[in-house]
C-alpha positions as CSV (number, residue, x, y, z in Angstrom):
1,M,67.9,31.0,-38.7
2,S,68.0,33.8,-36.1
3,T,71.0,34.3,-33.9
4,T,69.1,33.7,-30.7
5,Q,68.1,30.2,-32.0
6,V,71.7,29.4,-32.7
7,H,72.6,30.6,-29.2
8,A,70.1,28.2,-27.6
9,N,72.3,25.2,-27.1
10,L,75.3,27.1,-25.7
11,T,75.6,27.6,-21.9
12,E,77.7,29.5,-19.5
13,E,78.7,26.2,-17.9
14,Q,80.3,25.0,-21.1
15,V,82.3,28.2,-21.4
16,R,83.4,27.9,-17.7
17,E,84.5,24.3,-18.3
18,I,86.6,25.2,-21.4
19,S,88.3,28.0,-19.4
20,A,88.9,25.9,-16.4
21,D,90.4,23.1,-18.5
22,L,92.9,25.6,-19.8
23,D,93.5,27.0,-16.3
24,E,92.8,30.5,-17.5
25,P,92.8,33.6,-15.3
26,E,89.5,35.2,-14.2
27,W,89.8,38.2,-16.7
28,L,90.0,35.8,-19.6
29,L,86.9,33.9,-18.4
30,E,85.1,37.2,-18.1
31,T,86.0,38.1,-21.7
32,R,84.6,34.7,-22.8
33,L,81.4,35.1,-20.9
34,E,80.9,38.7,-22.2
35,A,81.3,37.3,-25.7
36,L,78.7,34.6,-25.0
37,D,76.2,37.2,-23.6
38,A,76.7,39.4,-26.7
39,L,75.8,36.6,-29.1
40,E,72.1,37.3,-29.3
41,D,72.7,41.0,-30.2
42,L,75.4,40.5,-32.8
43,E,75.0,40.1,-36.6
44,M,76.7,37.6,-38.9
45,P,79.9,39.0,-40.6
46,D,79.2,41.4,-43.5
47,V,78.7,39.8,-46.9
48,I,78.3,41.6,-50.2
49,R,74.7,42.3,-51.1
50,T,73.2,43.4,-54.3
51,P,69.5,44.2,-54.7
52,G,67.6,41.0,-53.9
53,R,70.6,38.9,-53.2
54,S,73.3,38.2,-50.6
55,W,76.3,36.8,-52.3
56,T,76.9,34.4,-49.4
57,N,74.3,33.1,-47.1
58,L,75.6,32.5,-43.6
59,H,72.1,32.4,-42.0
60,D,71.3,28.9,-43.2
61,L,74.2,27.3,-41.4
62,D,72.9,24.8,-38.8
63,F,75.1,25.7,-35.9
64,E,72.8,23.7,-33.6
65,S,74.1,20.5,-35.1
66,L,77.6,21.6,-36.0
67,V,78.9,23.2,-32.7
68,D,79.8,20.8,-30.0
69,P,82.2,22.9,-27.8
70,L,83.1,20.3,-25.2
71,N,84.1,17.6,-27.6
72,A,87.0,19.3,-29.4
73,A,89.5,16.8,-30.8
74,E,92.6,17.6,-32.9
75,D,96.1,16.5,-33.7
76,K,98.4,19.5,-33.4
77,D,102.0,20.2,-34.1
78,Q,103.5,23.6,-32.9
79,V,107.2,23.9,-33.5
80,G,109.7,26.7,-33.9
81,P,113.3,27.7,-33.2
82,D,114.6,27.8,-29.6
83,E,115.0,31.6,-29.7
84,A,111.3,32.2,-30.0
85,D,108.4,30.9,-27.9
86,V,105.9,28.8,-29.8
87,L,103.4,27.7,-27.1
88,S,100.1,26.0,-26.8
89,W,97.4,28.2,-25.4
90,A,97.5,26.4,-22.0
91,E,101.3,26.9,-21.8
92,A,101.1,30.5,-22.9
93,V,98.5,31.4,-20.3
94,Q,100.9,30.2,-17.6
95,E,104.1,31.7,-19.1
96,H,102.9,34.9,-20.7
97,E,99.8,36.1,-19.0
98,E,100.7,39.8,-19.2
99,L,101.6,39.6,-22.9
100,I,98.2,37.9,-23.6
101,R,96.3,40.4,-21.4
102,E,97.9,43.3,-23.3
103,H,97.2,41.9,-26.8
104,F,94.3,39.5,-26.7
105,G,91.4,41.1,-28.5
106,S,93.5,44.2,-29.4
107,V,93.5,43.6,-33.1
108,V,90.2,41.6,-33.6
109,D,87.4,42.8,-31.3
110,P,85.9,39.7,-29.8
111,Q,82.5,41.2,-30.4
112,E,83.1,42.3,-33.9
113,N,80.4,40.0,-35.2
114,Y,78.5,36.9,-34.2
115,L,81.2,34.4,-35.4
116,T,84.1,36.2,-33.7
117,A,82.1,36.3,-30.4
118,L,81.3,32.6,-30.8
119,S,85.0,31.8,-31.4
120,T,86.0,33.9,-28.4
121,A,83.5,32.2,-26.1
122,L,84.3,28.7,-27.2
123,F,88.0,28.4,-28.4
124,S,89.7,25.5,-26.7
125,T,92.9,25.3,-28.6
126,G,95.5,27.8,-29.9
127,T,99.0,28.9,-30.3
128,V,101.0,31.9,-29.1
129,V,104.1,32.9,-31.0
130,Y,106.3,35.4,-29.2
131,V,109.5,36.6,-30.8
132,P,111.8,38.7,-28.6
133,E,113.7,41.8,-29.7
134,G,116.3,41.2,-32.5
135,V,115.5,37.5,-32.9
136,D,115.0,36.1,-36.4
137,A,112.7,33.1,-36.1
138,E,112.5,30.9,-39.2
139,D,110.3,27.8,-39.8
140,V,107.6,28.2,-37.2
141,T,105.0,25.5,-38.1
142,I,101.5,25.1,-36.8
143,R,99.6,22.1,-38.1
144,T,96.0,21.4,-37.0
145,E,94.2,18.3,-38.0
146,Q,90.5,18.5,-37.0
147,N,89.1,15.3,-35.5
148,S,85.8,16.5,-34.1
149,R,82.5,18.0,-35.1
150,S,83.7,21.6,-34.3
151,L,87.0,23.2,-33.5
152,F,87.6,26.7,-32.4
153,N,91.3,27.8,-32.7
154,Y,93.0,31.1,-31.6
155,T,96.5,32.3,-32.7
156,L,98.4,35.3,-31.3
157,V,101.7,36.4,-32.8
158,V,103.7,39.1,-31.1
159,T,107.0,40.3,-32.5
160,E,109.2,42.8,-30.6
161,E,111.4,45.5,-32.2
162,S,113.7,44.5,-35.1
163,S,112.7,40.8,-34.9
164,S,111.2,38.6,-37.7
165,V,109.2,35.4,-38.0
166,T,108.0,33.1,-40.8
167,I,105.0,31.0,-39.9
168,L,103.4,28.2,-41.9
169,E,100.0,27.2,-40.7
170,R,98.0,24.2,-42.1
171,Q,94.5,23.0,-41.5
172,S,93.3,19.6,-42.6
173,T,90.7,17.0,-41.5
174,G,91.5,13.7,-39.9
175,E,89.2,10.7,-39.5
176,E,85.9,12.7,-39.0
177,R,84.4,13.1,-42.4
178,D,80.8,14.3,-41.7
179,E,79.9,18.0,-41.6
180,Q,82.2,20.0,-39.4
181,Y,82.8,23.6,-38.4
182,Y,86.3,25.1,-38.1
183,S,86.8,28.6,-36.7
184,G,90.1,30.4,-36.5
185,I,91.0,33.8,-35.3
186,V,94.5,35.1,-35.8
187,E,95.9,38.3,-34.3
188,V,99.3,39.6,-35.3
189,V,101.0,42.4,-33.4
190,A,104.2,43.5,-35.3
191,G,106.4,45.7,-33.3
192,E,108.6,48.5,-34.6
193,N,110.8,47.5,-37.6
194,S,109.8,43.8,-37.2
195,S,108.7,41.5,-40.0
196,V,106.0,38.8,-40.0
197,Q,105.3,36.4,-42.8
198,Y,102.2,34.3,-42.2
199,G,101.4,31.6,-44.6
200,S,98.2,29.5,-44.3
201,L,97.0,26.5,-46.3
202,Q,93.4,25.4,-45.7
203,N,92.7,22.0,-47.0
204,L,89.8,20.8,-44.7
205,S,87.3,18.2,-45.8
206,E,84.8,19.3,-48.4
207,E,82.1,18.5,-45.8
208,A,83.4,21.3,-43.6
209,Y,82.4,24.9,-42.9
210,N,85.2,27.3,-42.2
211,F,85.2,30.8,-40.7
212,T,88.6,32.5,-40.3
213,L,89.7,36.1,-39.6
214,K,93.3,37.0,-39.7
215,R,94.3,40.6,-38.9
216,G,97.6,42.3,-38.2
217,D,98.6,45.6,-36.6
218,A,101.8,47.0,-38.1
219,D,103.9,49.5,-36.1
220,T,106.5,51.9,-37.5
221,Y,108.7,50.3,-40.3
222,A,107.0,47.0,-39.6
223,T,106.0,44.5,-42.4
224,I,103.2,42.0,-42.3
225,D,102.9,39.7,-45.3
226,W,100.0,37.2,-45.5
227,I,99.7,34.2,-47.8
228,E,96.4,32.4,-47.8
229,A,95.5,29.4,-49.9
230,N,92.0,27.8,-49.8
231,L,91.2,24.5,-51.3
232,G,89.0,22.6,-48.9
233,T,85.5,23.0,-47.3
234,Q,82.0,23.3,-48.7
235,L,81.8,26.9,-47.4
236,T,84.6,29.2,-46.5
237,K,84.1,32.7,-45.2
238,T,87.5,34.4,-44.5
239,E,89.0,37.8,-44.1
240,V,92.8,38.6,-44.2
241,S,93.6,42.2,-43.3
242,T,96.2,44.6,-42.0
243,E,96.1,47.9,-40.2
244,L,99.1,50.0,-41.2
245,N,99.2,52.0,-38.0
246,G,102.9,52.9,-38.0
247,D,104.7,55.3,-40.4
248,S,106.5,53.5,-43.3
249,S,104.8,50.2,-42.5
250,E,104.0,47.7,-45.3
251,T,101.8,44.7,-46.1
252,Q,101.3,42.2,-48.8
253,I,98.3,39.9,-49.0
254,V,98.6,37.0,-51.4
255,G,95.6,34.8,-52.0
256,A,95.1,31.6,-54.0
257,F,92.0,29.4,-54.2
258,Y,90.7,26.5,-56.3
259,G,87.0,25.7,-56.0
260,H,85.3,22.6,-57.6
261,N,82.2,20.5,-57.1
262,D,79.8,22.8,-55.2
263,Q,82.4,24.6,-53.0
264,H,81.7,28.3,-52.1
265,F,84.6,30.6,-51.1
266,D,83.8,34.1,-49.7
267,L,87.2,35.9,-49.5
268,D,87.9,39.4,-48.1
269,A,91.3,41.1,-48.3
270,K,91.5,44.5,-46.6
271,V,94.1,47.1,-45.8
272,W,93.7,50.2,-43.7
273,H,96.4,52.9,-44.4
274,R,96.4,54.9,-41.1
275,A,100.0,56.4,-41.1
276,E,102.4,58.2,-43.5
277,H,104.5,56.5,-46.2
278,T,102.6,53.1,-46.0
279,T,102.6,50.5,-48.8
280,A,100.2,47.7,-49.6
281,D,100.0,45.1,-52.3
282,L,97.0,42.8,-52.6
283,V,97.1,40.0,-55.2
284,T,94.7,37.1,-55.5
285,R,94.2,34.4,-58.1
286,G,91.7,31.6,-58.1
287,V,89.9,29.0,-60.1
288,T,86.3,27.9,-60.1
289,D,85.1,24.7,-61.7
290,D,81.9,22.5,-61.9
291,V,79.3,24.6,-60.0
292,A,81.7,26.2,-57.5
293,R,81.3,29.8,-56.6
294,S,83.8,32.5,-55.5
295,V,83.1,35.9,-54.0
296,Y,86.0,38.3,-53.5
297,E,86.0,41.7,-51.8
298,G,89.1,43.7,-51.7
299,V,89.2,47.0,-49.8
300,Q,92.0,49.6,-49.7
301,D,91.1,52.3,-47.1
302,V,93.3,55.3,-47.1
303,G,92.8,57.5,-44.0
304,S,93.1,61.3,-43.9
305,E,96.5,61.2,-42.1
306,A,97.9,58.6,-44.5
307,W,100.2,60.9,-46.5
308,D,102.3,59.4,-49.3
309,T,100.3,56.2,-49.6
310,S,101.0,53.4,-52.2
311,S,98.3,50.8,-52.5
312,Y,97.8,48.2,-55.2
313,Q,95.2,45.5,-55.7
314,R,94.5,42.9,-58.4
315,E,92.3,39.9,-58.4
316,N,91.9,37.4,-61.2
317,T,89.5,34.4,-61.4
318,L,89.6,31.7,-64.0
319,M,86.3,29.8,-64.6
320,L,86.8,26.3,-66.0
321,S,83.1,25.5,-66.5
322,D,80.1,27.5,-67.7
323,E,78.2,26.6,-64.6
324,S,80.7,28.0,-62.1
325,E,80.4,31.5,-60.8
326,A,82.8,34.2,-59.8
327,D,82.2,37.7,-58.4
328,A,84.7,40.3,-57.5
329,S,84.2,43.7,-55.8
330,P,87.4,45.7,-55.4
331,K,87.0,49.0,-53.5
332,L,89.2,52.1,-53.0
333,I,88.3,54.4,-50.2
334,I,90.6,57.4,-50.3
335,N,90.5,60.3,-47.8
336,N,94.0,61.7,-48.6
337,H,94.9,63.1,-52.0
338,D,98.6,62.2,-51.6
339,T,97.9,58.7,-52.7
340,E,99.1,56.4,-55.5
341,A,96.6,53.6,-55.8
342,S,95.0,51.2,-58.3
343,H,92.7,48.2,-58.2
344,S,91.6,45.7,-60.8
345,A,89.6,42.5,-61.0
346,T,89.0,40.2,-63.9
347,V,86.8,37.1,-64.3
348,G,87.2,34.9,-67.4
349,Q,87.6,31.5,-69.0
350,I,90.7,29.9,-70.6
351,D,91.7,31.7,-73.7
352,Q,90.7,29.5,-76.6
353,E,93.4,31.0,-78.8
354,D,96.1,29.9,-76.3
355,L,94.5,26.4,-76.2
356,L,94.4,26.2,-80.0
357,Y,98.0,27.3,-80.3
358,M,99.1,24.6,-77.8
359,T,97.1,21.8,-79.3
360,S,98.3,22.8,-82.8
361,R,101.8,22.2,-81.5
362,G,101.0,18.6,-80.6
363,I,100.0,19.0,-76.9
364,D,96.8,17.1,-76.1
365,P,93.8,19.3,-75.0
366,R,93.8,18.0,-71.4
367,S,97.5,18.6,-70.9
368,A,97.2,22.0,-72.6
369,R,94.4,23.1,-70.3
370,N,96.3,21.9,-67.2
371,M,99.4,23.8,-68.2
372,L,97.4,27.0,-68.8
373,V,95.8,26.6,-65.3
374,E,99.1,26.0,-63.6
375,G,100.5,28.9,-65.5
376,F,97.6,31.1,-64.4
377,F,98.7,30.6,-60.7
378,V,102.4,31.5,-61.4
379,P,102.1,35.2,-60.6
380,V,100.8,34.3,-57.1
381,L,103.2,31.4,-56.6
382,E,106.1,33.7,-57.4
383,E,105.0,36.0,-54.5
384,I,105.2,33.1,-52.0
385,A,108.6,33.4,-50.3
386,V,107.9,30.3,-48.1
387,D,109.3,27.4,-50.3
388,E,107.4,24.7,-48.5
389,L,104.0,26.4,-48.8
390,R,104.7,27.2,-52.5
391,D,105.6,23.5,-53.2
392,D,102.6,22.2,-51.3
393,L,100.2,24.5,-53.1
394,E,101.6,23.6,-56.6
395,E,101.2,19.9,-55.8
396,L,97.6,20.4,-54.5
397,I,96.7,22.4,-57.7
398,A,98.2,19.7,-59.9
399,A,96.5,16.9,-57.9
400,R,93.1,18.7,-58.3
401,L,93.7,19.0,-62.1
402,R,94.5,15.3,-62.3
403,Q,91.3,14.6,-60.3
404,R,89.3,16.5,-62.9
405,D,90.6,14.4,-65.8
């Protein structure tokens, strides 16, 4: 399907109505309208291609039927400590217009690709988290339950100097069970010596399509840690990335996924080392079962000014069935010799010797397999500092294994 065709049922009037409902300033409406105008010239997000094959096909998505921008419905909780502002988009536009004007679209270009522009033009819900200087904000929770055909969500996190925040975001599906489209853009601006931990648990209906892009900009001595778990949807295309723009900034990107039935996960983890003494650690573990498919691309990009870089990446996928597929493409792009970096990716099945050992000790084959799968996720679970997210993910993995039996 060509992009102009997708664009056909979207109108300027719809965008104006969304913006007016949120009581947005003129400059924000203009940003939306520019994104709408750009749609027909923009490409879909990059996917890995090998000769004769795109690993993920985004062009067959029937946006005409999935996108219904004026009928967004959700159930949302946005809570956090009193010292920080955790605001709905409409509240934030009134209370923090200058902050939004400075940072909106500063980390993720609204016109980066077709789907970011679509999201910028049409988002009708969102959250702004603002943490003032020196404040430690624990337990910020953003829960979104989608109850409509399509939902476009935008999140902005800004931390001032020497502050910190821990955010747990969840996406799930409410009553609506037919095909849906969920789109989420997250921009994190981490000020000097601040720390952001952003955990996300995506458990949308398996009828849903999901596009999310989470990206952070880390200032001097800042830390941005991402945790992303994907269990739901029939198709997920997601990128989690950090730009290490300040000296001695750090990032960790932890990913976990479990695909079954005919689910398809296309997952990108990226880090750009742009300053001196920066550190990155990317670790992802996932399972594919039935005829599910996973595609992983990890990129560590070390710039010419990034002296004394440390960058590590590892991705492991466990296939529980012969019919499932898993592909991994780790990449190192190094433009500064003063770099310590490594990357690895493995795809394999449960070790039959391990299984045989456990069954020979009296454990039934089903329990042995489930224990090995749960054990496979332990290196990722151990990296999750948000207890609630770790507990939820463990329980969802166990529930999916029980469902398999």
